[in-house]
N, C-alpha and C positions, 0 to 999 in steps of 0.2 A: 504494499500499499504506498504509495504517496504522500506527501507531506500534508498536500494540497486537503487530500481524500482524507488523511485522518483531521485534521485541524479540520472540515469539516461533519465529520463523525463525534465532536466532540461539541461543538455549535446545534446540531443539531438534530440527533440520531440519540444518542445516549442519555442515560438514566438523570445526567444532570444537567440540566438545560440554562442551570442559571452558572455555570460553571466563571467564574474570570477570565476576562481577554487575558489577563496579564498570567493568569496560573495555563494556562491551554500552547502561552506561547511562551513559556519556561518548557512544557511537560513534550514539543516539539523544535525546540531550540531554534524560532523563528521570533521575529520583534511581533508586538503587537499591533503594529500598522500592519504586519502580512494578515495576523488574524481576521483585523477590521477589516480590511481588503477583504477576502476572504469570504465575510459575514453578507456586505453589499454587494461582492456576488452572484452570488445566491438567495440573500436571504424571502426574496422577489419572483424565486424559478419556479415554475413546477411540481419539483420535486419536493423541493420544502414545503407547498404549499398540502402538499399531499401531503408528506410527514405533519405533518400541524391535525388537519384531518385525522389523521392515525392516530394522534397522541390523545385529540379528544376522547375521540372514540371510546379510546381507552381510560379514560380519564378514571368514569366510571365502573371498571371492568378490572379495577384496583387486583379483587383476590387471582386474576389470571397471573399476575406476575410481574416480574419485570417489564419495564418499555420496551428493550431491544426484542425480549422473547414476542412480546402481545405484535412487535410492526410486523416480525419474520416472519411470525405466523399467518397473520393478514397478507402480507404482498404476496403468497403462496395464489391469491386472486383467481378461482376456481368453488362454485358451490357445493359444499361438503353432497345436499343430495343429492342435483338432478345434475350437476360437472360442468356447467357455464362459464362461460369464464366472463368474466367484472368489462373485461370491455366491450365485450356484444351486450350486456346486460346495458355499458354506456350507451348505446348506438340506436340496439335496439327503441332508449326512450328519451334520446336525443332526438333520436331520429320523428316520433312526434307517432310512430304506428300504435303503437299503442297508448290509451291515454291514462291517467289517475288526475284525482282529485289531489297524490298526493306527490309527482315528480312532479318537479320546478319546471318553475310558467315556460313557458316557448322560448328568452330570452334568455335561459338558461339560469337567472339569479335564482335563489336558494330562497326563499321565502318563509317565515312557519308555517308550518304543518305542512310545510311543498320539499320538502329535498329527502326521500327517501325514492327508491328505487335505481338511481343512477347508481351508487355501488355494492359493494357488497355485506353486511350485516351482523351482527352476531349474533348468532339464537342458541336461549339454553336448549340442550338434550334433552334434560330433565326439567321444564317449567320449574316445579317448584325448590328446584336446589339454584345457587348462587355460580359464580363466571369464572369457576374455577376452569384452567388450561379440562380438564378431558372433561370437564361437560359443556362445554363451546364445542361451535359446528360453526365455519365460515359457510351465508346461505347470498343466494338475489333476493331480494324485493319476494316473487311469487313465486318461490320456496318456503318463505317467514310469515307473508302473508296467509299463504294459503293453513300452515300447518299449521299455527298462531298459538295460541296454548291446549290447543284440546290435546293433539298425540304428544307421546317423546318421540324419540330421535325411529326408536324401531319401530312403530305402530307407523309412524308417519310412510315410514320403506315401504312397507306392507302396502300404505294406499296408495304408493302411485303406482307402485304396478299396476293394481285392479281397483280402483278406488270403487266400486259398485257391489263388487263379488265382496271384498272388503269388509264395508256398511254392513252385506245383506251376514256378513257369520259371525255380526256381533253377539 
């Protein structure tokens, strides 16, 4: 890893985002101006915006563990239930081929109550339990909305195979 990548990680990814620039500079044998320059270079990029979005999602799921662990887990970008990628879901929502009052407006600005669908969500495999890693599933809006808190993960996977048969056999 080069110095710029290491400073980037300290600034934006690691679990101590409040780490002082002076300490980061000392840790990587660079000047504080170098650290400031790297911060300014990246702070408005899409990569940093995505890290901040994922950090905000993690902030109320801290039972999961360290942010870096959550970030790596979340960054897989594939729904655990149906296998669709976050990129495909985002294209579907942004194209307007499917609509929902919960999706961002056509101008793509997220407003209160209109921010779902475009990114993968964290679902509890067993609804009554907490957000421990073993109880978390990374899911698309469509599966999360469908599963809701009605099914646990095992029941939902059976339900996906044949919905009518599953319900008739209850």
